[in-house]
Biopython code that builds the backbone (N, CA, C, O; Angstrom):
import numpy as np
from Bio.PDB.StructureBuilder import StructureBuilder

atoms = [
    (1, "MET", "N", (0.848, -1.171, 0.000)),
    (1, "MET", "CA", (0.000, 0.000, 0.000)),
    (1, "MET", "C", (0.898, 1.241, 0.000)),
    (1, "MET", "O", (1.911, 1.287, 0.698)),
    (2, "ILE", "N", (0.518, 2.225, -0.779)),
    (2, "ILE", "CA", (1.280, 3.473, -0.824)),
    (2, "ILE", "C", (0.343, 4.646, -0.551)),
    (2, "ILE", "O", (-0.832, 4.622, -0.918)),
    (3, "LYS", "N", (0.885, 5.664, 0.097)),
    (3, "LYS", "CA", (0.118, 6.865, 0.412)),
    (3, "LYS", "C", (0.265, 7.876, -0.715)),
    (3, "LYS", "O", (1.375, 8.186, -1.150)),
    (4, "LEU", "N", (-0.870, 8.383, -1.182)),
    (4, "LEU", "CA", (-0.896, 9.399, -2.227)),
    (4, "LEU", "C", (-1.834, 10.517, -1.799)),
    (4, "LEU", "O", (-2.445, 10.446, -0.733)),
    (5, "THR", "N", (-1.949, 11.554, -2.633)),
    (5, "THR", "CA", (-2.789, 12.710, -2.321)),
    (5, "THR", "C", (-3.677, 13.029, -3.516)),
    (5, "THR", "O", (-3.189, 13.205, -4.633)),
    (6, "ARG", "N", (-4.983, 13.102, -3.276)),
    (6, "ARG", "CA", (-5.913, 13.513, -4.345)),
    (6, "ARG", "C", (-5.687, 14.988, -4.658)),
    (6, "ARG", "O", (-5.004, 15.682, -3.905)),
    (7, "LEU", "N", (-6.246, 15.466, -5.744)),
    (7, "LEU", "CA", (-6.085, 16.869, -6.127)),
    (7, "LEU", "C", (-6.659, 17.825, -5.083)),
    (7, "LEU", "O", (-6.188, 18.956, -4.964)),
    (8, "ASN", "N", (-7.673, 17.389, -4.324)),
    (8, "ASN", "CA", (-8.275, 18.238, -3.296)),
    (8, "ASN", "C", (-7.533, 18.148, -1.954)),
    (8, "ASN", "O", (-8.059, 18.567, -0.923)),
    (9, "ASN", "N", (-6.304, 17.598, -1.973)),
    (9, "ASN", "CA", (-5.426, 17.450, -0.802)),
    (9, "ASN", "C", (-5.871, 16.405, 0.204)),
    (9, "ASN", "O", (-5.318, 16.345, 1.303)),
    (10, "HIS", "N", (-6.844, 15.587, -0.131)),
    (10, "HIS", "CA", (-7.248, 14.500, 0.758)),
    (10, "HIS", "C", (-6.297, 13.319, 0.558)),
    (10, "HIS", "O", (-6.011, 12.931, -0.575)),
    (11, "PRO", "N", (-5.813, 12.754, 1.660)),
    (11, "PRO", "CA", (-4.900, 11.612, 1.543)),
    (11, "PRO", "C", (-5.641, 10.375, 1.038)),
    (11, "PRO", "O", (-6.849, 10.220, 1.221)),
    (12, "LEU", "N", (-4.883, 9.521, 0.410)),
    (12, "LEU", "CA", (-5.427, 8.310, -0.188)),
    (12, "LEU", "C", (-4.375, 7.214, -0.068)),
    (12, "LEU", "O", (-3.186, 7.469, -0.255)),
    (13, "VAL", "N", (-4.804, 6.010, 0.237)),
    (13, "VAL", "CA", (-3.892, 4.869, 0.275)),
    (13, "VAL", "C", (-4.321, 3.905, -0.822)),
    (13, "VAL", "O", (-5.487, 3.519, -0.902)),
    (14, "VAL", "N", (-3.371, 3.522, -1.663)),
    (14, "VAL", "CA", (-3.667, 2.683, -2.825)),
    (14, "VAL", "C", (-2.898, 1.374, -2.724)),
    (14, "VAL", "O", (-1.720, 1.357, -2.367)),
    (15, "ASN", "N", (-3.570, 0.293, -3.040)),
    (15, "ASN", "CA", (-2.914, -1.004, -3.148)),
    (15, "ASN", "C", (-2.144, -0.993, -4.470)),
    (15, "ASN", "O", (-2.747, -1.035, -5.542)),
    (16, "CYS", "N", (-0.824, -0.937, -4.393)),
    (16, "CYS", "CA", (-0.030, -0.788, -5.610)),
    (16, "CYS", "C", (-0.089, -2.021, -6.510)),
    (16, "CYS", "O", (0.313, -1.947, -7.671)),
    (17, "ASP", "N", (-0.579, -3.155, -6.001)),
    (17, "ASP", "CA", (-0.757, -4.335, -6.848)),
    (17, "ASP", "C", (-1.894, -4.142, -7.836)),
    (17, "ASP", "O", (-1.990, -4.871, -8.823)),
    (18, "LEU", "N", (-2.766, -3.152, -7.578)),
    (18, "LEU", "CA", (-3.910, -2.918, -8.444)),
    (18, "LEU", "C", (-3.654, -1.867, -9.517)),
    (18, "LEU", "O", (-4.521, -1.619, -10.355)),
    (19, "ILE", "N", (-2.464, -1.240, -9.503)),
    (19, "ILE", "CA", (-2.166, -0.199, -10.497)),
    (19, "ILE", "C", (-1.839, -0.857, -11.832)),
    (19, "ILE", "O", (-0.910, -1.657, -11.942)),
    (20, "LYS", "N", (-2.626, -0.500, -12.842)),
    (20, "LYS", "CA", (-2.400, -1.021, -14.195)),
    (20, "LYS", "C", (-1.485, -0.098, -14.973)),
    (20, "LYS", "O", (-0.568, -0.556, -15.656)),
    (21, "SER", "N", (-1.736, 1.238, -14.870)),
    (21, "SER", "CA", (-0.889, 2.196, -15.578)),
    (21, "SER", "C", (-0.929, 3.541, -14.868)),
    (21, "SER", "O", (-1.827, 3.828, -14.077)),
    (22, "ILE", "N", (0.085, 4.363, -15.181)),
    (22, "ILE", "CA", (0.188, 5.722, -14.647)),
    (22, "ILE", "C", (0.438, 6.644, -15.824)),
    (22, "ILE", "O", (1.349, 6.414, -16.619)),
    (23, "GLU", "N", (-0.381, 7.703, -15.939)),
    (23, "GLU", "CA", (-0.246, 8.653, -17.048)),
    (23, "GLU", "C", (-0.061, 10.068, -16.506)),
    (23, "GLU", "O", (-0.564, 10.410, -15.436)),
    (24, "ASN", "N", (0.664, 10.875, -17.260)),
    (24, "ASN", "CA", (0.759, 12.308, -16.978)),
    (24, "ASN", "C", (-0.022, 13.027, -18.068)),
    (24, "ASN", "O", (0.433, 13.099, -19.210)),
    (25, "ALA", "N", (-1.205, 13.565, -17.728)),
    (25, "ALA", "CA", (-2.048, 14.122, -18.788)),
    (25, "ALA", "C", (-2.893, 15.307, -18.350)),
    (25, "ALA", "O", (-4.103, 15.082, -18.342)),
    (26, "PRO", "N", (-2.520, 16.468, -18.001)),
    (26, "PRO", "CA", (-1.273, 16.912, -17.385)),
    (26, "PRO", "C", (-1.172, 16.494, -15.930)),
    (26, "PRO", "O", (-0.080, 16.484, -15.361)),
    (27, "ASP", "N", (-2.330, 16.139, -15.306)),
    (27, "ASP", "CA", (-2.267, 15.605, -13.945)),
    (27, "ASP", "C", (-1.887, 14.136, -14.005)),
    (27, "ASP", "O", (-1.970, 13.512, -15.063)),
    (28, "THR", "N", (-1.473, 13.584, -12.880)),
    (28, "THR", "CA", (-1.115, 12.174, -12.832)),
    (28, "THR", "C", (-2.379, 11.356, -12.642)),
    (28, "THR", "O", (-3.120, 11.552, -11.678)),
    (29, "VAL", "N", (-2.619, 10.441, -13.567)),
    (29, "VAL", "CA", (-3.818, 9.610, -13.539)),
    (29, "VAL", "C", (-3.407, 8.150, -13.366)),
    (29, "VAL", "O", (-2.670, 7.598, -14.182)),
    (30, "LEU", "N", (-3.894, 7.540, -12.294)),
    (30, "LEU", "CA", (-3.680, 6.108, -12.083)),
    (30, "LEU", "C", (-4.869, 5.365, -12.664)),
    (30, "LEU", "O", (-6.016, 5.735, -12.410)),
    (31, "THR", "N", (-4.613, 4.338, -13.428)),
    (31, "THR", "CA", (-5.671, 3.451, -13.885)),
    (31, "THR", "C", (-5.463, 2.131, -13.159)),
    (31, "THR", "O", (-4.384, 1.541, -13.218)),
    (32, "LEU", "N", (-6.502, 1.675, -12.476)),
    (32, "LEU", "CA", (-6.417, 0.422, -11.733)),
    (32, "LEU", "C", (-6.900, -0.730, -12.601)),
    (32, "LEU", "O", (-7.580, -0.516, -13.604)),
    (33, "VAL", "N", (-6.552, -1.946, -12.217)),
    (33, "VAL", "CA", (-6.968, -3.121, -12.978)),
    (33, "VAL", "C", (-8.488, -3.256, -12.997)),
    (33, "VAL", "O", (-9.033, -3.947, -13.858)),
    (34, "THR", "N", (-9.172, -2.612, -12.070)),
    (34, "THR", "CA", (-10.641, -2.637, -12.027)),
    (34, "THR", "C", (-11.250, -1.684, -13.043)),
    (34, "THR", "O", (-12.455, -1.721, -13.292)),
    (35, "GLY", "N", (-10.403, -0.819, -13.639)),
    (35, "GLY", "CA", (-10.886, 0.183, -14.585)),
    (35, "GLY", "C", (-11.077, 1.553, -13.957)),
    (35, "GLY", "O", (-11.250, 2.542, -14.669)),
    (36, "ASP", "N", (-11.048, 1.623, -12.618)),
    (36, "ASP", "CA", (-11.172, 2.912, -11.931)),
    (36, "ASP", "C", (-9.980, 3.789, -12.249)),
    (36, "ASP", "O", (-8.867, 3.300, -12.438)),
    (37, "LYS", "N", (-10.221, 5.084, -12.307)),
    (37, "LYS", "CA", (-9.148, 6.055, -12.530)),
    (37, "LYS", "C", (-9.087, 6.981, -11.326)),
    (37, "LYS", "O", (-10.116, 7.419, -10.811)),
    (38, "ILE", "N", (-7.864, 7.276, -10.883)),
    (38, "ILE", "CA", (-7.649, 8.158, -9.730)),
    (38, "ILE", "C", (-6.659, 9.230, -10.152)),
    (38, "ILE", "O", (-5.601, 8.923, -10.702)),
    (39, "ILE", "N", (-7.000, 10.492, -9.895)),
    (39, "ILE", "CA", (-6.098, 11.603, -10.201)),
    (39, "ILE", "C", (-5.419, 12.015, -8.901)),
    (39, "ILE", "O", (-6.081, 12.264, -7.893)),
    (40, "VAL", "N", (-4.093, 12.085, -8.936)),
    (40, "VAL", "CA", (-3.325, 12.402, -7.735)),
    (40, "VAL", "C", (-2.328, 13.527, -7.994)),
    (40, "VAL", "O", (-2.018, 13.850, -9.141)),
    (41, "ARG", "N", (-1.834, 14.115, -6.909)),
    (41, "ARG", "CA", (-0.869, 15.222, -6.992)),
    (41, "ARG", "C", (0.550, 14.749, -7.295)),
    (41, "ARG", "O", (1.319, 15.474, -7.925)),
    (42, "GLU", "N", (0.904, 13.549, -6.858)),
    (42, "GLU", "CA", (2.267, 13.055, -7.019)),
    (42, "GLU", "C", (2.589, 12.798, -8.488)),
    (42, "GLU", "O", (1.710, 12.479, -9.289)),
    (43, "SER", "N", (3.858, 12.942, -8.817)),
    (43, "SER", "CA", (4.320, 12.668, -10.181)),
    (43, "SER", "C", (4.474, 11.157, -10.379)),
    (43, "SER", "O", (4.479, 10.385, -9.420)),
    (44, "THR", "N", (4.599, 10.764, -11.625)),
    (44, "THR", "CA", (4.829, 9.358, -11.942)),
    (44, "THR", "C", (6.084, 8.848, -11.234)),
    (44, "THR", "O", (6.092, 7.748, -10.683)),
    (45, "GLU", "N", (7.137, 9.655, -11.256)),
    (45, "GLU", "CA", (8.404, 9.257, -10.622)),
    (45, "GLU", "C", (8.228, 9.049, -9.124)),
    (45, "GLU", "O", (8.762, 8.090, -8.565)),
    (46, "GLN", "N", (7.485, 9.938, -8.468)),
    (46, "GLN", "CA", (7.250, 9.802, -7.025)),
    (46, "GLN", "C", (6.460, 8.531, -6.725)),
    (46, "GLN", "O", (6.749, 7.833, -5.753)),
    (47, "ILE", "N", (5.481, 8.233, -7.544)),
    (47, "ILE", "CA", (4.681, 7.021, -7.334)),
    (47, "ILE", "C", (5.547, 5.783, -7.515)),
    (47, "ILE", "O", (5.477, 4.850, -6.715)),
    (48, "LEU", "N", (6.362, 5.772, -8.562)),
    (48, "LEU", "CA", (7.251, 4.627, -8.786)),
    (48, "LEU", "C", (8.220, 4.433, -7.624)),
    (48, "LEU", "O", (8.469, 3.302, -7.208)),
    (49, "GLU", "N", (8.766, 5.527, -7.099)),
    (49, "GLU", "CA", (9.669, 5.433, -5.946)),
    (49, "GLU", "C", (8.951, 4.828, -4.747)),
    (49, "GLU", "O", (9.529, 4.008, -4.034)),
    (50, "ARG", "N", (7.700, 5.220, -4.513)),
    (50, "ARG", "CA", (6.942, 4.691, -3.378)),
    (50, "ARG", "C", (6.614, 3.214, -3.564)),
    (50, "ARG", "O", (6.633, 2.444, -2.604)),
    (51, "VAL", "N", (6.315, 2.822, -4.787)),
    (51, "VAL", "CA", (6.035, 1.407, -5.058)),
    (51, "VAL", "C", (7.291, 0.577, -4.815)),
    (51, "VAL", "O", (7.230, -0.477, -4.183)),
    (52, "ILE", "N", (8.424, 1.049, -5.315)),
    (52, "ILE", "CA", (9.689, 0.329, -5.119)),
    (52, "ILE", "C", (10.032, 0.245, -3.640)),
    (52, "ILE", "O", (10.442, -0.811, -3.159)),
    (53, "GLU", "N", (9.869, 1.340, -2.920)),
    (53, "GLU", "CA", (10.141, 1.347, -1.471)),
    (53, "GLU", "C", (9.238, 0.348, -0.748)),
    (53, "GLU", "O", (9.695, -0.382, 0.131)),
    (54, "PHE", "N", (7.956, 0.318, -1.119)),
    (54, "PHE", "CA", (7.016, -0.618, -0.505)),
    (54, "PHE", "C", (7.443, -2.060, -0.773)),
    (54, "PHE", "O", (7.472, -2.885, 0.140)),
    (55, "ARG", "N", (7.772, -2.357, -2.021)),
    (55, "ARG", "CA", (8.164, -3.723, -2.378)),
    (55, "ARG", "C", (9.455, -4.149, -1.666)),
    (55, "ARG", "O", (9.581, -5.294, -1.232)),
    (56, "ARG", "N", (10.393, -3.235, -1.554)),
    (56, "ARG", "CA", (11.635, -3.545, -0.816)),
    (56, "ARG", "C", (11.329, -3.879, 0.635)),
    (56, "ARG", "O", (11.897, -4.816, 1.196)),
    (57, "ALA", "N", (10.429, -3.109, 1.245)),
    (57, "ALA", "CA", (10.071, -3.347, 2.644)),
    (57, "ALA", "C", (9.398, -4.715, 2.796)),
    (57, "ALA", "O", (9.661, -5.433, 3.761)),
    (58, "VAL", "N", (8.545, -5.067, 1.859)),
    (58, "VAL", "CA", (7.880, -6.370, 1.921)),
    (58, "VAL", "C", (8.898, -7.490, 1.777)),
    (58, "VAL", "O", (8.887, -8.450, 2.546)),
    (59, "LEU", "N", (9.774, -7.364, 0.795)),
    (59, "LEU", "CA", (10.775, -8.412, 0.581)),
    (59, "LEU", "C", (11.760, -8.507, 1.735)),
    (59, "LEU", "O", (12.200, -9.604, 2.080)),
    (60, "ALA", "N", (12.111, -7.390, 2.331)),
    (60, "ALA", "CA", (13.028, -7.416, 3.478)),
    (60, "ALA", "C", (12.379, -8.129, 4.660)),
    (60, "ALA", "O", (13.062, -8.795, 5.439)),
    (61, "GLY", "N", (11.076, -7.992, 4.791)),
    (61, "GLY", "CA", (10.364, -8.672, 5.874)),
    (61, "GLY", "C", (10.241, -10.164, 5.646)),
    (61, "GLY", "O", (10.063, -10.918, 6.602)),
    (62, "LEU", "N", (10.330, -10.610, 4.399)),
    (62, "LEU", "CA", (10.212, -12.030, 4.094)),
    (62, "LEU", "C", (11.515, -12.784, 4.271)),
    (62, "LEU", "O", (11.510, -13.985, 4.540)),
    (63, "ALA", "N", (12.626, -12.088, 4.122)),
    (63, "ALA", "CA", (13.923, -12.753, 4.211)),
    (63, "ALA", "C", (14.320, -12.908, 5.680)),
    (63, "ALA", "O", (14.500, -11.908, 6.375)),
    (64, "PRO", "N", (14.457, -14.127, 6.153)),
    (64, "PRO", "CA", (14.843, -14.318, 7.550)),
    (64, "PRO", "C", (16.313, -13.974, 7.762)),
    (64, "PRO", "O", (17.149, -14.188, 6.885)),
    (65, "SER", "N", (16.604, -13.448, 8.916)),
    (65, "SER", "CA", (18.000, -13.179, 9.241)),
    (65, "SER", "C", (18.657, -14.505, 9.631)),
    (65, "SER", "O", (17.957, -15.425, 10.054)),
    (66, "PRO", "N", (19.965, -14.625, 9.504)),
    (66, "PRO", "CA", (20.637, -15.882, 9.861)),
    (66, "PRO", "C", (20.351, -16.315, 11.300)),
    (66, "PRO", "O", (20.312, -17.512, 11.584)),
    (67, "ALA", "N", (20.153, -15.369, 12.201)),
    (67, "ALA", "CA", (19.875, -15.709, 13.598)),
    (67, "ALA", "C", (18.508, -16.369, 13.754)),
    (67, "ALA", "O", (18.282, -17.109, 14.711)),
    (68, "ASP", "N", (17.586, -16.102, 12.808)),
    (68, "ASP", "CA", (16.242, -16.666, 12.883)),
    (68, "ASP", "C", (16.148, -18.074, 12.305)),
    (68, "ASP", "O", (15.155, -18.769, 12.521)),
    (69, "LEU", "N", (17.176, -18.499, 11.571)),
    (69, "LEU", "CA", (17.137, -19.815, 10.944)),
    (69, "LEU", "C", (17.381, -20.902, 11.986)),
    (69, "LEU", "O", (18.249, -20.750, 12.845)),
    (70, "PRO", "N", (16.630, -21.985, 11.919)),
    (70, "PRO", "CA", (16.839, -23.067, 12.892)),
    (70, "PRO", "C", (18.156, -23.778, 12.621)),
    (70, "PRO", "O", (18.603, -23.877, 11.478)),
    (71, "THR", "N", (18.757, -24.263, 13.670)),
    (71, "THR", "CA", (19.981, -25.041, 13.497)),
    (71, "THR", "C", (19.571, -26.475, 13.199)),
    (71, "THR", "O", (18.608, -26.988, 13.769)),
    (72, "VAL", "N", (20.298, -27.105, 12.318)),
    (72, "VAL", "CA", (19.980, -28.465, 11.910)),
    (72, "VAL", "C", (21.103, -29.375, 12.384)),
    (72, "VAL", "O", (22.272, -29.170, 12.055)),
    (73, "ALA", "N", (20.729, -30.379, 13.158)),
    (73, "ALA", "CA", (21.727, -31.340, 13.631)),
    (73, "ALA", "C", (22.130, -32.239, 12.473)),
    (73, "ALA", "O", (21.305, -32.587, 11.628)),
    (74, "SER", "N", (23.392, -32.609, 12.443)),
    (74, "SER", "CA", (23.838, -33.494, 11.372)),
    (74, "SER", "C", (23.214, -34.872, 11.587)),
    (74, "SER", "O", (23.080, -35.320, 12.726)),
    (75, "PRO", "N", (22.835, -35.540, 10.510)),
    (75, "PRO", "CA", (22.178, -36.851, 10.641)),
    (75, "PRO", "C", (23.154, -37.902, 11.154)),
    (75, "PRO", "O", (24.361, -37.822, 10.928)),
    (76, "ALA", "N", (22.599, -38.883, 11.846)),
    (76, "ALA", "CA", (23.428, -39.985, 12.349)),
    (76, "ALA", "C", (23.887, -40.827, 11.167)),
    (76, "ALA", "O", (23.156, -40.966, 10.187)),
    (77, "PRO", "N", (25.073, -41.384, 11.247)),
    (77, "PRO", "CA", (25.546, -42.217, 10.137)),
    (77, "PRO", "C", (24.656, -43.458, 10.008)),
    (77, "PRO", "O", (24.130, -43.948, 11.008)),
    (78, "PRO", "N", (24.485, -43.967, 8.779)),
    (78, "PRO", "CA", (23.623, -45.131, 8.602)),
    (78, "PRO", "C", (24.232, -46.367, 9.281)),
    (78, "PRO", "O", (25.450, -46.526, 9.359)),
    (79, "ALA", "N", (23.349, -47.218, 9.761)),
    (79, "ALA", "CA", (23.799, -48.452, 10.413)),
    (79, "ALA", "C", (24.399, -49.365, 9.359)),
    (79, "ALA", "O", (23.970, -49.361, 8.206)),
    (80, "ALA", "N", (25.380, -50.135, 9.755)),
    (80, "ALA", "CA", (26.025, -51.066, 8.831)),
    (80, "ALA", "C", (25.038, -52.187, 8.483)),
    (80, "ALA", "O", (24.321, -52.685, 9.351)),
    (81, "VAL", "N", (25.013, -52.569, 7.232)),
    (81, "VAL", "CA", (24.138, -53.654, 6.775)),
    (81, "VAL", "C", (25.018, -54.869, 6.474)),
    (81, "VAL", "O", (25.990, -54.781, 5.724)),
    (82, "LYS", "N", (24.656, -55.997, 7.072)),
    (82, "LYS", "CA", (25.390, -57.230, 6.827)),
    (82, "LYS", "C", (24.850, -57.885, 5.560)),
    (82, "LYS", "O", (23.689, -57.689, 5.203)),
    (83, "ASP", "N", (25.682, -58.651, 4.891)),
    (83, "ASP", "CA", (25.260, -59.368, 3.680)),
    (83, "ASP", "C", (24.054, -60.232, 3.992)),
    (83, "ASP", "O", (24.074, -61.019, 4.939)),
    (84, "GLY", "N", (23.005, -60.088, 3.201)),
    (84, "GLY", "CA", (21.826, -60.921, 3.333)),
    (84, "GLY", "C", (20.859, -60.442, 4.399)),
    (84, "GLY", "O", (19.761, -60.988, 4.499)),
    (85, "ASP", "N", (21.216, -59.444, 5.201)),
    (85, "ASP", "CA", (20.318, -58.948, 6.258)),
    (85, "ASP", "C", (19.627, -57.687, 5.787)),
    (85, "ASP", "O", (20.230, -56.614, 5.829)),
    (86, "LEU", "N", (18.394, -57.774, 5.344)),
    (86, "LEU", "CA", (17.642, -56.634, 4.848)),
    (86, "LEU", "C", (16.566, -56.174, 5.834)),
    (86, "LEU", "O", (15.769, -55.297, 5.500)),
    (87, "SER", "N", (16.529, -56.733, 7.011)),
    (87, "SER", "CA", (15.490, -56.373, 7.971)),
    (87, "SER", "C", (15.809, -55.118, 8.705)),
    (87, "SER", "O", (15.028, -54.682, 9.550)),
]
sb = StructureBuilder()
sb.init_structure("model")
sb.init_model(0)
sb.init_chain("A")
sb.init_seg("    ")
for serial, (resi, resn, name, xyz) in enumerate(atoms, 1):
    if name == "N":
        sb.init_residue(resn, " ", resi, " ")
    sb.init_atom(name, np.array(xyz, "f"), 0.0, 1.0, " ", f" {name:<3s}", serial, name[0])
structure = sb.get_structure()
């Protein structure tokens, strides 16, 4: 989700996964995959920066730190098998 501003200065939060396209005509117009259009004060570049920042934050939250990874004990060596003993 990214924070944007409508032309009337009211704040707006947009799910950036729903943005289909961004146009400058002369105002910035977002077209969503639903077909809705939203006019905002931010430039295309500002919106792209916010989307990238959001995605980086999401991906950083998904990557576990080495301290969070469980330790794995090494497996015990297999038992010796005698000829003809398959039990």
